[in-house]
N, C-alpha and C positions, 0 to 999 in steps of 0.2 A: 747365948749367942756373945763372944768377945767383941770389944774396940776394933780389935785390926780385921776381924772376919767382915763386922757392920761397914767399916772403910771400903773394902775393895768391892763391896757391894752394889756401894754407890759408883756413879759417873762422877770421878776427879774433877771433872773443867763444868760440873754443871753448878748453881750458884746456892740450892738448897743443903749443896755436900759439901761444900766450903765453909757452909755459915754451920752445919750441924757439927762440923768437925774442927771448926777454927780453925782451917788450913788455909795456903796458898801457895802457890806454883813457880820457882824459879828453873825455867829451864823443864827438868822432871823429876825435881826436886820436891817435895811438900815437906811443912814444914809449918811450925807454930805460928801466932800471929806475932810476929814480934820485928815484922818489917818494918814498921817506923825506925824501930833503936837501929835497927840494922843499917837502912838508909841515911838517919842521922851518923852513924860511925864513918859509915862510907864519907859520906860530906865531909868531915873533920878530918878525913887524909887528904882527900884532895887538898884542903886547903893547908892543910903542914907541909906538904909539896909543894904548894905554890909560894908558901912561906920559907921554906927553906931556899928553893931556887932563886926568889929576889935575894934573899941575906947574902945569898953567894954573888950575887952580880950576875948568874946566868942566863943566856937569852931560854927560850922554849927549846930553841933547835937545837944547845948547845948541851942541854939537860937530854935533852932526846937521844944524840948522840953517845953522851956518856953514858946512858941508859941502854941502851941497843934499841930504841924504839921509835917510833915515827913519831916528828912533831905532834900529829893529830892524836894519837895516842895519850903523849904528854898533856894535851891541852884537854881532852876527853875527861883525862884522870883529875885534873884540878879543878876542872868545873862540875864535875859529878862525879867524883870516886869513882 
């Protein structure tokens, strides 16, 4: 039996299955255990957005309006990427 057939034979939400296949789930997407790197990259993007906004002297509301987003969305991006 190949790895794909085995992967589908276990319950993907079970801890044992996740450990056996090194998978995580975001929404309905399974992937390798690269989550820490993804989180770092996303955090870096948020910090870059906040820095660029500050350098331009824009308020959070001004950036949100220019980007077509809500101020809450911009805040979330800056704080958690």
